[in-house]
NUPANU-317603 format. One record per residue (C-alpha): chain; x, y, z. Coordinates in Angstrom, 1 decimal. Layout:
PT, A, X, Y, Z
...
//
This chain:
PT, A, 31.7, 5.3, -7.7
PT, A, 30.9, 3.0, -4.8
PT, A, 28.7, 0.0, -4.8
PT, A, 25.2, 0.4, -3.2
PT, A, 25.2, -1.6, 0.0
PT, A, 22.4, -3.7, 1.3
PT, A, 22.1, -1.7, 4.5
PT, A, 22.1, 1.7, 2.7
PT, A, 18.3, 1.9, 2.9
PT, A, 18.9, 2.8, 6.6
PT, A, 20.0, 6.2, 5.2
PT, A, 16.9, 6.9, 3.1
PT, A, 14.2, 9.4, 4.0
PT, A, 10.6, 8.3, 3.3
PT, A, 8.2, 11.2, 2.7
PT, A, 4.4, 10.9, 3.3
PT, A, 1.3, 12.7, 4.4
PT, A, 1.9, 16.0, 2.5
PT, A, -0.6, 18.7, 3.6
PT, A, -0.8, 22.4, 2.9
PT, A, -1.7, 25.2, 5.3
PT, A, -5.1, 26.9, 5.0
PT, A, -3.6, 29.7, 2.9
PT, A, -1.6, 27.2, 0.8
PT, A, 1.6, 29.1, 1.5
PT, A, 3.3, 26.3, 3.5
PT, A, 3.6, 22.5, 3.4
PT, A, 4.0, 20.0, 6.2
PT, A, 4.8, 16.4, 5.8
PT, A, 6.1, 13.3, 7.7
PT, A, 9.6, 12.0, 7.2
PT, A, 10.3, 8.5, 8.2
PT, A, 13.7, 6.8, 8.6
PT, A, 14.6, 3.2, 9.4
PT, A, 16.4, 2.9, 12.7
PT, A, 18.5, -0.2, 13.2
PT, A, 19.2, 0.6, 16.9
PT, A, 15.5, 0.6, 17.8
PT, A, 14.5, -1.8, 15.0
PT, A, 11.8, 0.5, 14.0
PT, A, 11.1, 3.8, 12.1
PT, A, 11.6, 7.3, 13.4
PT, A, 8.8, 9.5, 12.2
PT, A, 8.8, 13.3, 12.5
PT, A, 7.0, 16.3, 11.0
PT, A, 8.8, 18.6, 8.7
PT, A, 7.7, 22.0, 7.4
PT, A, 8.5, 23.7, 4.0
PT, A, 8.1, 27.4, 3.7
PT, A, 11.3, 29.1, 2.5
PT, A, 13.2, 26.0, 3.3
PT, A, 12.7, 22.5, 4.7
PT, A, 12.8, 22.4, 8.5
PT, A, 12.3, 19.5, 10.9
PT, A, 9.5, 20.5, 13.3
PT, A, 9.2, 17.6, 15.8
PT, A, 11.8, 15.2, 17.2
PT, A, 9.8, 12.7, 19.2
PT, A, 10.2, 10.1, 16.5
PT, A, 6.6, 9.0, 16.7
PT, A, 4.7, 11.7, 14.9
PT, A, 3.1, 10.0, 11.9
PT, A, 0.0, 12.1, 11.4
PT, A, -1.2, 15.6, 11.8
PT, A, -3.6, 18.3, 10.7
PT, A, -3.2, 22.0, 10.1
PT, A, -5.4, 23.9, 12.6
PT, A, -4.7, 27.2, 11.0
PT, A, -1.8, 28.8, 9.1
PT, A, 0.6, 28.6, 12.0
PT, A, -0.2, 25.6, 14.1
PT, A, -0.3, 21.8, 13.7
PT, A, -2.2, 19.3, 15.8
PT, A, -0.7, 15.8, 16.0
PT, A, -1.4, 12.6, 17.9
PT, A, 1.4, 11.2, 20.0
PT, A, 2.1, 9.2, 23.2
PT, A, 4.8, 11.1, 25.1
PT, A, 3.9, 10.9, 28.8
PT, A, 4.8, 7.8, 30.7
PT, A, 1.5, 7.8, 32.5
PT, A, -0.4, 7.8, 29.2
PT, A, 1.8, 5.0, 27.9
PT, A, 1.0, 3.0, 31.0
PT, A, -2.8, 3.4, 30.5
PT, A, -2.6, 1.9, 27.0
PT, A, -0.2, -0.8, 28.2
PT, A, -2.9, -1.7, 30.8
PT, A, -5.5, -2.0, 28.1
PT, A, -7.2, 1.4, 28.0
PT, A, -7.9, 3.2, 24.8
PT, A, -6.4, 6.6, 24.6
PT, A, -5.5, 9.2, 22.0
PT, A, -3.4, 12.2, 23.1
PT, A, -3.2, 15.3, 20.9
PT, A, -0.4, 17.9, 20.9
PT, A, -0.3, 21.4, 19.4
PT, A, 2.9, 23.0, 18.0
PT, A, 3.7, 26.3, 16.3
PT, A, 5.2, 26.0, 12.9
PT, A, 7.5, 28.9, 13.9
PT, A, 9.2, 26.7, 16.5
PT, A, 9.0, 26.0, 20.2
PT, A, 7.9, 22.9, 22.2
PT, A, 4.7, 21.0, 21.5
PT, A, 2.0, 21.4, 24.2
PT, A, -0.6, 18.8, 25.1
PT, A, -3.9, 20.0, 23.8
PT, A, -6.4, 17.4, 24.9
PT, A, -7.0, 13.6, 25.0
PT, A, -9.7, 11.3, 23.9
PT, A, -10.5, 7.9, 25.5
PT, A, -10.7, 6.1, 22.2
PT, A, -8.4, 5.0, 19.4
PT, A, -8.6, 7.8, 16.9
PT, A, -7.4, 7.0, 13.4
PT, A, -8.4, 10.3, 11.6
PT, A, -9.5, 13.7, 12.6
PT, A, -10.5, 17.1, 11.3
PT, A, -11.0, 20.4, 13.1
PT, A, -14.5, 21.9, 12.6
PT, A, -14.3, 25.0, 14.8
PT, A, -12.6, 26.3, 17.9
PT, A, -14.2, 23.6, 20.0
PT, A, -15.3, 20.6, 17.9
PT, A, -13.4, 17.9, 16.0
PT, A, -14.7, 15.3, 13.7
PT, A, -13.0, 12.0, 14.5
PT, A, -12.9, 8.5, 13.1
PT, A, -12.5, 5.9, 15.8
PT, A, -11.4, 2.2, 15.6
PT, A, -14.2, 0.9, 17.7
PT, A, -14.2, -2.5, 19.3
PT, A, -17.8, -3.7, 20.0
PT, A, -16.6, -5.7, 23.0
PT, A, -14.3, -3.1, 24.8
PT, A, -14.5, 0.4, 23.4
PT, A, -17.5, 1.4, 25.5
PT, A, -15.0, 1.3, 28.4
PT, A, -14.9, 5.1, 28.5
PT, A, -18.6, 5.3, 29.2
PT, A, -18.4, 3.1, 32.3
PT, A, -17.9, 4.0, 36.0
PT, A, -14.6, 3.1, 37.6
PT, A, -15.8, -0.3, 39.0
PT, A, -17.3, -1.4, 35.7
PT, A, -14.2, -0.2, 33.8
PT, A, -11.9, -2.2, 36.0
PT, A, -14.1, -5.3, 35.5
PT, A, -14.0, -4.9, 31.7
PT, A, -10.2, -4.3, 31.8
PT, A, -9.8, -7.5, 33.7
PT, A, -11.9, -9.3, 31.2
PT, A, -10.0, -7.8, 28.2
PT, A, -6.7, -9.0, 29.7
PT, A, -8.1, -12.5, 30.2
PT, A, -9.4, -12.5, 26.6
PT, A, -5.9, -11.9, 25.3
PT, A, -5.3, -15.7, 25.7
PT, A, -7.8, -16.5, 23.0
PT, A, -9.3, -15.3, 19.8
PT, A, -13.0, -15.6, 19.2
PT, A, -14.2, -15.1, 15.6
PT, A, -17.7, -15.0, 14.3
PT, A, -17.3, -12.5, 11.4
PT, A, -15.5, -12.3, 8.1
PT, A, -12.9, -11.1, 7.7
PT, A, -11.8, -12.0, 11.2
PT, A, -8.3, -10.7, 10.6
PT, A, -6.7, -8.3, 8.2
PT, A, -3.1, -7.8, 7.1
PT, A, -1.3, -5.2, 9.1
PT, A, -4.2, -4.9, 11.6
PT, A, -4.3, -8.3, 13.1
PT, A, -7.5, -9.8, 14.3
PT, A, -10.3, -7.4, 13.6
PT, A, -13.4, -9.4, 14.7
PT, A, -16.0, -7.1, 16.2
PT, A, -14.2, -3.9, 15.2
PT, A, -15.7, -1.0, 13.2
PT, A, -14.6, 2.4, 12.0
PT, A, -17.0, 4.9, 13.6
PT, A, -17.5, 8.7, 13.3
PT, A, -17.9, 10.9, 16.3
PT, A, -17.9, 14.6, 17.3
PT, A, -15.6, 15.5, 20.1
PT, A, -16.0, 18.8, 22.1
PT, A, -12.8, 19.9, 23.8
PT, A, -14.6, 22.4, 26.2
PT, A, -16.7, 19.8, 27.9
PT, A, -14.9, 16.6, 26.7
PT, A, -18.2, 15.3, 25.4
PT, A, -18.6, 12.7, 22.6
PT, A, -21.5, 12.5, 20.2
PT, A, -21.5, 9.3, 18.1
PT, A, -22.6, 10.0, 14.5
PT, A, -22.7, 6.4, 13.1
PT, A, -24.3, 3.3, 14.5
PT, A, -22.4, 0.5, 16.2
PT, A, -22.3, -2.0, 13.3
PT, A, -21.6, 0.5, 10.6
PT, A, -18.0, 0.4, 9.2
PT, A, -17.0, 3.8, 7.7
PT, A, -14.4, 4.6, 5.0
PT, A, -13.5, 7.3, 2.5
PT, A, -14.4, 10.4, 4.6
PT, A, -14.7, 13.7, 2.8
PT, A, -15.4, 16.9, 4.7
PT, A, -17.2, 19.8, 3.0
PT, A, -15.1, 22.9, 2.6
PT, A, -17.5, 24.8, 4.9
PT, A, -17.1, 22.0, 7.5
PT, A, -20.8, 21.6, 8.0
PT, A, -21.2, 18.2, 6.3
PT, A, -19.3, 15.0, 5.8
PT, A, -19.6, 12.5, 3.0
PT, A, -18.4, 8.8, 3.4
PT, A, -19.0, 5.3, 2.2
PT, A, -19.9, 2.6, 4.6
PT, A, -21.2, -1.0, 5.1
PT, A, -23.3, -2.2, 8.0
PT, A, -23.0, -5.9, 8.9
PT, A, -23.3, -8.5, 11.6
PT, A, -21.3, -11.4, 10.0
PT, A, -19.8, -10.4, 6.6
PT, A, -19.7, -7.0, 4.9
PT, A, -21.0, -6.3, 1.5
PT, A, -18.1, -5.5, -0.9
PT, A, -20.3, -2.7, -2.4
PT, A, -20.7, 0.0, 0.1
PT, A, -23.4, 2.6, 0.5
PT, A, -22.9, 6.4, 0.4
PT, A, -24.0, 8.6, 3.4
PT, A, -23.9, 12.2, 4.4
PT, A, -24.1, 13.6, 7.9
PT, A, -25.1, 17.2, 8.7
PT, A, -22.6, 18.2, 11.4
PT, A, -24.9, 20.9, 12.8
PT, A, -27.8, 18.7, 13.7
PT, A, -26.0, 15.4, 13.5
PT, A, -28.5, 13.8, 11.2
PT, A, -27.4, 11.1, 8.8
PT, A, -28.9, 10.5, 5.3
PT, A, -28.4, 7.5, 3.0
PT, A, -27.6, 8.9, -0.5
PT, A, -27.0, 5.6, -2.2
PT, A, -27.7, 2.1, -0.9
PT, A, -25.3, -0.8, -0.4
PT, A, -25.0, -3.6, -3.0
PT, A, -25.0, -1.6, -6.3
PT, A, -21.4, -0.4, -6.9
PT, A, -17.9, -0.8, -5.6
PT, A, -17.3, 2.7, -4.2
PT, A, -13.7, 3.8, -4.6
PT, A, -14.2, 7.4, -3.5
PT, A, -16.8, 10.1, -2.7
PT, A, -16.2, 13.8, -2.5
PT, A, -17.9, 17.2, -2.6
PT, A, -17.3, 18.6, -6.1
PT, A, -18.3, 22.2, -5.6
PT, A, -22.1, 22.1, -5.5
PT, A, -22.2, 18.5, -6.7
PT, A, -21.2, 15.1, -5.3
PT, A, -18.6, 13.1, -7.3
PT, A, -18.4, 9.4, -7.0
PT, A, -15.7, 7.1, -8.3
PT, A, -17.3, 3.7, -8.6
PT, A, -17.2, 0.4, -10.5
PT, A, -20.0, -2.0, -11.2
PT, A, -17.7, -5.0, -11.2
PT, A, -19.9, -6.6, -13.8
PT, A, -17.4, -6.3, -16.7
PT, A, -14.0, -7.0, -15.3
PT, A, -14.6, -8.3, -11.8
PT, A, -13.1, -6.9, -8.6
PT, A, -10.2, -5.2, -10.3
PT, A, -12.4, -3.1, -12.6
PT, A, -11.3, 0.5, -12.7
PT, A, -13.8, 3.1, -11.4
PT, A, -15.9, 5.4, -13.6
PT, A, -16.6, 9.0, -12.7
PT, A, -20.2, 9.7, -11.7
PT, A, -22.3, 12.5, -10.2
PT, A, -24.7, 11.4, -7.5
PT, A, -28.1, 12.9, -8.2
PT, A, -31.4, 12.1, -6.4
PT, A, -30.2, 8.6, -5.4
PT, A, -28.8, 7.7, -8.8
PT, A, -25.3, 7.6, -10.2
PT, A, -25.1, 9.6, -13.5
PT, A, -22.1, 9.0, -15.6
PT, A, -19.9, 12.1, -15.9
PT, A, -16.8, 10.5, -17.6
PT, A, -15.9, 7.1, -18.8
PT, A, -12.6, 5.8, -17.4
PT, A, -10.5, 2.8, -18.2
PT, A, -7.5, 3.7, -16.1
PT, A, -6.5, 3.1, -12.5
PT, A, -7.1, 6.0, -10.0
PT, A, -4.2, 6.3, -7.6
PT, A, -0.6, 5.0, -8.0
PT, A, 0.1, 1.4, -8.6
PT, A, 3.9, 1.9, -9.2
PT, A, 5.9, -0.4, -7.0
PT, A, 8.9, 0.4, -4.9
PT, A, 10.5, -0.7, -1.7
PT, A, 11.4, 2.9, -0.8
PT, A, 8.2, 4.3, 0.7
PT, A, 6.8, 4.4, 4.2
PT, A, 3.4, 5.9, 4.8
PT, A, 0.7, 7.3, 2.4
PT, A, -1.2, 10.5, 1.8
PT, A, -3.8, 12.2, -0.2
PT, A, -4.1, 11.3, -3.9
PT, A, -6.8, 13.8, -5.0
PT, A, -8.5, 17.1, -4.2
PT, A, -10.9, 19.7, -5.7
PT, A, -9.5, 23.1, -6.7
PT, A, -11.0, 25.8, -8.9
PT, A, -13.8, 23.7, -10.3
PT, A, -11.6, 20.7, -11.1
PT, A, -11.0, 17.4, -9.5
PT, A, -7.3, 16.6, -9.5
PT, A, -6.3, 13.0, -9.1
PT, A, -3.3, 10.7, -9.5
PT, A, -3.7, 7.9, -12.1
PT, A, -1.5, 5.1, -13.3
PT, A, -0.9, 5.2, -17.0
PT, A, 1.3, 2.6, -18.7
PT, A, 4.4, 2.5, -16.4
PT, A, 4.0, 5.6, -14.2
PT, A, 1.6, 7.5, -12.1
PT, A, 0.6, 10.9, -13.4
PT, A, -1.6, 13.8, -12.4
PT, A, -4.9, 14.5, -14.3
PT, A, -7.8, 16.7, -13.8
PT, A, -11.6, 16.3, -14.3
PT, A, -14.0, 19.2, -14.8
PT, A, -17.8, 19.4, -14.4
PT, A, -18.4, 18.7, -18.1
PT, A, -16.5, 15.4, -17.8
PT, A, -13.4, 16.4, -19.6
PT, A, -10.3, 14.6, -18.4
PT, A, -7.0, 16.4, -19.0
PT, A, -3.3, 15.6, -18.3
PT, A, -1.6, 17.9, -15.8
PT, A, 1.8, 16.3, -15.1
PT, A, 3.0, 13.2, -17.0
PT, A, 6.6, 12.7, -16.3
PT, A, 7.9, 9.2, -15.8
PT, A, 8.0, 8.1, -12.2
PT, A, 5.6, 7.9, -9.2
PT, A, 3.5, 10.5, -7.5
PT, A, 3.1, 9.2, -3.9
PT, A, 0.9, 12.0, -2.4
PT, A, -0.2, 15.4, -3.5
PT, A, -1.3, 18.8, -2.0
PT, A, -2.1, 22.3, -3.1
PT, A, 0.8, 24.6, -2.7
PT, A, 0.9, 28.3, -3.4
PT, A, -0.6, 28.7, -6.9
PT, A, 0.2, 25.1, -8.0
PT, A, 0.4, 21.5, -6.9
PT, A, 3.1, 19.8, -4.9
PT, A, 3.9, 16.1, -4.5
PT, A, 6.0, 13.7, -2.7
PT, A, 7.4, 11.8, -5.7
PT, A, 10.0, 9.6, -7.2
PT, A, 11.2, 11.2, -10.4
PT, A, 14.3, 10.8, -12.6
PT, A, 15.1, 7.5, -11.0
PT, A, 15.8, 9.1, -7.6
PT, A, 14.5, 8.5, -4.1
PT, A, 11.5, 10.5, -2.9
PT, A, 11.7, 14.3, -2.7
PT, A, 9.0, 17.0, -2.6
PT, A, 8.4, 18.6, -6.0
PT, A, 6.2, 21.3, -7.6
PT, A, 4.5, 19.5, -10.5
PT, A, 5.5, 22.0, -13.1
PT, A, 7.6, 21.4, -16.2
PT, A, 9.6, 18.3, -15.5
PT, A, 9.2, 18.7, -11.8
PT, A, 10.8, 21.5, -9.7
PT, A, 12.6, 19.9, -6.7
PT, A, 11.8, 21.6, -3.4
PT, A, 13.6, 19.3, -1.0
PT, A, 17.0, 17.5, -0.8
PT, A, 16.3, 15.0, 1.9
PT, A, 17.8, 12.1, -0.1
PT, A, 20.6, 13.8, -2.0
PT, A, 23.4, 12.5, 0.2
PT, A, 22.0, 8.9, 0.5
PT, A, 22.9, 8.1, -3.1
PT, A, 25.8, 10.4, -3.7
PT, A, 28.8, 8.6, -5.3
PT, A, 26.8, 5.4, -5.2
PT, A, 26.3, 3.2, -8.3
PT, A, 22.7, 3.5, -9.5
PT, A, 22.1, 1.5, -12.6
PT, A, 20.2, 3.2, -15.5
PT, A, 16.9, 1.8, -16.6
PT, A, 17.3, 0.4, -20.1
PT, A, 13.8, 0.0, -21.5
PT, A, 12.7, -2.9, -23.7
PT, A, 9.4, -2.9, -25.6
PT, A, 8.6, -6.2, -27.2
PT, A, 5.6, -8.0, -28.6
PT, A, 4.0, -11.2, -27.4
PT, A, 0.7, -12.6, -28.6
PT, A, 0.2, -9.4, -30.7
PT, A, 0.5, -7.1, -27.6
PT, A, 3.3, -4.7, -27.0
PT, A, 4.8, -5.1, -23.5
PT, A, 7.3, -3.1, -21.5
PT, A, 10.3, -4.3, -19.5
PT, A, 13.6, -3.0, -18.2
PT, A, 17.2, -4.2, -17.6
PT, A, 19.7, -2.9, -15.1
PT, A, 23.3, -3.6, -15.9
PT, A, 25.7, -4.8, -13.2
PT, A, 28.4, -2.6, -11.5
PT, A, 31.6, -2.3, -13.5
PT, A, 29.9, -3.9, -16.5
PT, A, 32.2, -5.4, -19.0
PT, A, 30.5, -6.6, -22.2
PT, A, 33.2, -9.2, -22.7
PT, A, 32.4, -10.9, -19.4
PT, A, 29.5, -13.3, -18.5
PT, A, 27.1, -12.4, -15.7
PT, A, 24.3, -13.9, -13.7
PT, A, 20.9, -12.3, -13.8
PT, A, 17.8, -12.0, -11.7
PT, A, 14.2, -11.8, -13.0
PT, A, 12.1, -9.8, -10.5
PT, A, 8.2, -10.2, -10.7
PT, A, 5.9, -7.7, -9.2
PT, A, 2.9, -8.3, -7.0
PT, A, -0.8, -7.5, -7.5
PT, A, -1.1, -8.7, -10.1
PT, A, -2.7, -5.3, -10.8
PT, A, 0.4, -3.2, -10.1
PT, A, 3.2, -1.9, -12.3
PT, A, 6.9, -1.6, -12.5
PT, A, 8.2, 1.8, -13.7
PT, A, 11.4, 3.8, -13.8
PT, A, 11.5, 4.4, -10.0
PT, A, 14.2, 3.6, -7.5
PT, A, 14.0, 0.0, -6.2
PT, A, 16.5, -0.7, -3.5
PT, A, 16.7, -4.5, -3.8
PT, A, 17.2, -4.4, -7.6
PT, A, 19.9, -1.7, -7.3
PT, A, 21.7, -3.8, -4.6
PT, A, 21.7, -6.8, -6.9
PT, A, 23.1, -4.7, -9.7
PT, A, 25.9, -3.5, -7.4
PT, A, 26.5, -7.2, -6.5
PT, A, 27.2, -8.0, -10.1
PT, A, 23.9, -9.1, -11.4
PT, A, 21.9, -8.1, -14.4
PT, A, 18.4, -7.4, -13.1
PT, A, 15.4, -7.5, -15.4
PT, A, 11.7, -6.9, -14.8
PT, A, 8.5, -6.3, -16.8
PT, A, 4.8, -5.6, -16.7
PT, A, 3.0, -8.7, -18.0
PT, A, -0.7, -8.9, -18.7
PT, A, -2.7, -8.8, -15.5
PT, A, -0.9, -5.6, -14.5
PT, A, -2.1, -2.1, -14.1
PT, A, -1.8, 1.1, -16.3
PT, A, -3.1, -0.4, -19.6
PT, A, -6.9, -0.4, -19.0
PT, A, -9.4, -2.9, -17.8
PT, A, -9.0, -5.5, -20.6
PT, A, -5.2, -5.7, -20.1
PT, A, -5.5, -6.2, -16.4
PT, A, -8.2, -8.9, -16.7
PT, A, -6.6, -12.3, -16.2
PT, A, -9.5, -13.9, -14.3
PT, A, -9.3, -17.6, -14.8
PT, A, -6.0, -17.2, -16.7
PT, A, -3.4, -17.2, -13.9
PT, A, -0.3, -19.1, -15.0
PT, A, -1.2, -18.9, -18.7
PT, A, -0.8, -15.7, -20.6
PT, A, 1.0, -13.9, -17.8
PT, A, 3.5, -16.8, -17.6
PT, A, 4.0, -16.7, -21.4
PT, A, 4.7, -12.9, -21.2
PT, A, 7.4, -13.4, -18.6
PT, A, 9.1, -16.3, -20.4
PT, A, 9.0, -14.4, -23.7
PT, A, 10.6, -11.4, -21.9
PT, A, 13.3, -13.7, -20.5
PT, A, 14.0, -14.9, -24.1
PT, A, 14.2, -11.3, -25.4
PT, A, 16.5, -10.2, -22.6
PT, A, 18.9, -13.1, -23.2
PT, A, 19.0, -12.4, -26.9
PT, A, 19.6, -8.6, -26.4
PT, A, 22.2, -9.0, -23.7
PT, A, 24.6, -11.8, -24.6
PT, A, 26.7, -11.0, -21.5
PT, A, 24.0, -12.8, -19.4
PT, A, 24.8, -16.4, -18.7
PT, A, 21.6, -18.4, -19.4
PT, A, 22.8, -21.1, -17.0
PT, A, 22.9, -18.6, -14.1
PT, A, 19.5, -17.1, -14.1
PT, A, 17.7, -16.4, -10.8
PT, A, 14.1, -15.4, -10.3
PT, A, 12.2, -13.9, -7.4
PT, A, 8.8, -12.2, -6.7
PT, A, 6.4, -11.5, -3.9
PT, A, 2.6, -11.9, -3.4
PT, A, 1.4, -12.4, -7.0
PT, A, 5.1, -12.5, -7.9
PT, A, 5.4, -15.3, -5.3
PT, A, 2.5, -17.1, -6.9
PT, A, 4.3, -16.8, -10.2
PT, A, 7.6, -18.0, -8.6
PT, A, 5.8, -21.1, -7.4
PT, A, 4.2, -21.6, -10.8
PT, A, 7.5, -21.2, -12.6
PT, A, 9.3, -24.0, -10.7
PT, A, 6.5, -26.4, -11.6
PT, A, 6.7, -25.5, -15.3
PT, A, 10.3, -24.9, -16.2
PT, A, 13.8, -25.7, -15.1
PT, A, 15.5, -22.7, -16.8
PT, A, 16.3, -20.9, -13.6
PT, A, 19.2, -21.9, -11.4
PT, A, 17.6, -20.5, -8.3
PT, A, 14.2, -19.1, -7.2
PT, A, 13.2, -17.0, -4.1
PT, A, 9.4, -17.2, -3.6
PT, A, 8.1, -14.5, -1.2
PT, A, 4.7, -14.1, 0.6
PT, A, 3.3, -16.5, -2.0
PT, A, 0.1, -18.3, -3.0
PT, A, 0.4, -22.1, -3.4
PT, A, -3.1, -23.5, -3.1
PT, A, -6.2, -21.4, -4.1
PT, A, -8.5, -23.8, -2.3
PT, A, -6.8, -23.2, 1.1
PT, A, -6.3, -19.5, 0.3
PT, A, -10.0, -19.1, 0.1
PT, A, -10.5, -19.8, 3.8
PT, A, -7.2, -18.4, 5.2
PT, A, -6.5, -15.1, 3.5
PT, A, -8.2, -11.9, 4.7
PT, A, -9.4, -11.4, 1.1
PT, A, -9.7, -15.1, 0.2
PT, A, -13.4, -15.6, 0.0
PT, A, -13.9, -13.0, -2.8
PT, A, -10.5, -12.8, -4.3
PT, A, -10.0, -16.4, -5.1
PT, A, -13.4, -16.8, -6.6
PT, A, -13.0, -13.7, -8.7
PT, A, -9.4, -14.2, -9.9
PT, A, -9.7, -17.9, -10.6
PT, A, -13.2, -17.6, -12.1
PT, A, -14.4, -20.5, -10.0
PT, A, -16.0, -21.3, -6.6
PT, A, -14.3, -23.7, -4.1
PT, A, -17.4, -25.9, -3.9
PT, A, -18.6, -25.8, -7.5
PT, A, -15.3, -25.5, -9.4
PT, A, -12.7, -27.2, -7.2
PT, A, -10.8, -28.6, -10.2
PT, A, -10.5, -25.1, -11.7
PT, A, -9.0, -23.6, -8.5
PT, A, -6.7, -26.7, -8.2
PT, A, -5.5, -26.3, -11.8
PT, A, -4.4, -22.7, -11.1
PT, A, -2.7, -23.8, -7.9
PT, A, 1.2, -24.1, -8.1
PT, A, 1.0, -26.8, -5.5
PT, A, -0.6, -29.1, -8.1
PT, A, 2.7, -29.0, -10.1
PT, A, 5.2, -29.1, -7.1
PT, A, 6.1, -32.7, -7.9
PT, A, 7.7, -31.5, -11.2
PT, A, 9.9, -28.9, -9.5
PT, A, 13.7, -29.3, -9.6
PT, A, 14.9, -25.7, -9.0
PT, A, 16.5, -24.9, -5.7
PT, A, 13.9, -22.7, -4.0
PT, A, 14.0, -20.3, -1.0
PT, A, 10.7, -19.4, 0.6
PT, A, 10.2, -16.1, 2.6
PT, A, 7.1, -15.8, 4.7
PT, A, 5.9, -13.9, 7.7
PT, A, 3.8, -15.4, 10.4
PT, A, 1.4, -12.4, 10.6
PT, A, 0.9, -12.2, 6.9
PT, A, -2.9, -12.5, 6.6
PT, A, -2.9, -11.6, 2.9
PT, A, -0.9, -14.6, 1.7
PT, A, -0.9, -16.6, 4.9
PT, A, 2.2, -18.6, 6.0
PT, A, 0.3, -21.9, 5.3
PT, A, 0.9, -21.2, 1.6
PT, A, 4.6, -21.2, 2.2
PT, A, 4.5, -24.3, 4.4
PT, A, 2.6, -26.3, 1.8
PT, A, 5.0, -25.4, -1.0
PT, A, 8.2, -25.9, 1.0
PT, A, 7.0, -29.2, 2.3
PT, A, 6.1, -30.4, -1.1
PT, A, 9.5, -29.6, -2.5
PT, A, 11.3, -31.2, 0.4
PT, A, 9.2, -34.4, -0.1
PT, A, 10.4, -34.5, -3.7
PT, A, 14.1, -33.9, -2.9
PT, A, 14.4, -30.3, -4.2
PT, A, 16.9, -28.1, -2.4
PT, A, 14.6, -26.0, -0.2
PT, A, 15.0, -23.3, 2.5
PT, A, 12.0, -21.7, 4.3
PT, A, 12.6, -18.6, 6.3
PT, A, 9.8, -17.5, 8.7
PT, A, 9.8, -13.9, 10.0
PT, A, 8.0, -13.6, 13.4
PT, A, 5.9, -10.6, 14.0
PT, A, 6.0, -9.5, 10.3
PT, A, 3.2, -9.3, 7.8
PT, A, 2.7, -8.9, 4.0
PT, A, 4.7, -5.6, 4.1
PT, A, 8.0, -7.1, 5.2
PT, A, 10.0, -6.1, 2.2
PT, A, 8.7, -2.5, 2.3
PT, A, 7.8, -1.7, 5.9
PT, A, 9.1, -4.5, 8.0
PT, A, 11.4, -4.0, 11.0
PT, A, 14.7, -2.8, 9.7
PT, A, 16.7, -5.8, 11.0
PT, A, 14.3, -8.2, 9.4
PT, A, 14.4, -6.3, 6.1
PT, A, 18.2, -6.7, 6.2
PT, A, 17.9, -10.4, 7.0
PT, A, 15.4, -10.9, 4.2
PT, A, 17.5, -9.3, 1.6
PT, A, 20.6, -11.2, 2.8
PT, A, 18.7, -14.5, 2.6
PT, A, 17.6, -13.8, -1.0
PT, A, 21.0, -12.5, -2.1
PT, A, 22.9, -15.4, -0.5
PT, A, 20.6, -17.9, -2.1
PT, A, 21.2, -16.4, -5.5
PT, A, 24.9, -16.2, -4.9
PT, A, 25.0, -19.9, -3.9
PT, A, 23.3, -21.1, -7.1
PT, A, 24.0, -18.4, -9.6
PT, A, 27.6, -17.5, -8.6
PT, A, 28.7, -20.8, -7.0
PT, A, 29.2, -19.0, -3.6
PT, A, 28.9, -20.8, -0.3
//
């Protein structure tokens, strides 16, 4: 049995975007793989019929649709002339068609806009969602002289950023000022465009009717700042008329879809548990939401891992039932909802369902089950494995078992896990690392986590838990508004005590701690409130809620909601919950990891905390990753992911093992 190596993630296959053919007899999906040579990710389309086959090899095919039972349509940039157009500032989306039986992809058509999603309506028309810039996207509608003038202006504007909207940037998307998501109809035969939504409307959550004659979606219309509670709209795709079904400002709309002859809406009022409130199931009737089923659980998967790349569908309607992924306790499961409001479990194995699709007479999923990396499964019995894309990656490698601990704190039962180190000997003493998840409304579960398994192979105990504030346990459990750094911190410290008592082989003088996002907030909080850890690695963190309010892409609403206080009316409340307030008490050697394009937890948070510790003589190291964002640990450039994990591991080794 060999140790798992830090760079072994380069051998993993990441599965996403699972979709079935019209007759449900075949599956297609995207497989991504980290490529150290290009410092990026190769993405290709695979097909599953009798076996898994790679269909494309261009390494840049991240999305597709089934056009019929035998052909796929995907977006790619393959021709050098097309690449030059986009490099020169033009907007362009090029579509290719390929037979699932083999052969080369053929260019089908191109659209002079940045298309982000698309559906085929008939032999000629496509419904498309476009990332539309109010300053430049009209370029396609101009004559050559006007177009060249606008291209020149666009190039000149690259030297500056002008902002007059909120949010003006967004993590992973960069500056988004004056951009909207718009719907349009595109005709291949005459290359005509028909815009379906107005300029200032921002569309999300598109759901096409099975007969492809109508489309449902949620949207907000704004000039400066969008309403957090979107409206619901329907467009008749035959006469292109749009109808408002439900106005903005009433509910936080999580999802809308055609539910046979009815319209199903997943929405939260946000009046009981704030922005993190889980959605209820409603039917939309005559402009009102009528409760179909009460729901206290998260819809979608909140199970964390650093071994995914890409997403996919998490729900669909089949045979009169709405099938959906939901996070329950420490795993994501599949449940169904019928027209009478009955919610029933369908698949409840421990693990994570990362996207689902109808397949033959059942349901398939890209999933992480039995502690393994992603594979495609039929969700039947304990899961019938249909692919073997990751079997070789972990063969003969040490993968620590998940040893579950359920303990009580403050009258509440809580779950955590421990991974034992490679070549564990109960008569020896070992260092250990506490890893804290982000969110806070996410969960750890029994799924493969590369960084944790690497540390276990490097001789560490690794322990992690789901404190209050996390997902999977209902609204009340997740609600820590105005309580950051109190009950959640208590849960984590109690868990540490329990682990040390249960595993005497852990040396309490050689404890390390790390976490990202909310876990980074908690790392910063920990060093200001205890000296029990020998080393801390704070990643993509929050230090100062007051500053976070104005610099984070979600700051204006998230800080007010989670701290239960407003910057201007409750300054002392926000400052009390800010780790920076307590930085003068820190003594623990601390590493800070931040990315300069992280707009969720901006780099200014790391600067403030690192500067404060240095001013107070605490051993400090700040590592800034250029061109990376909040997703560094999960989807960053491969070489940067390697450097990040090396930095954290070396820091722990230095202070928990005495290595230099």
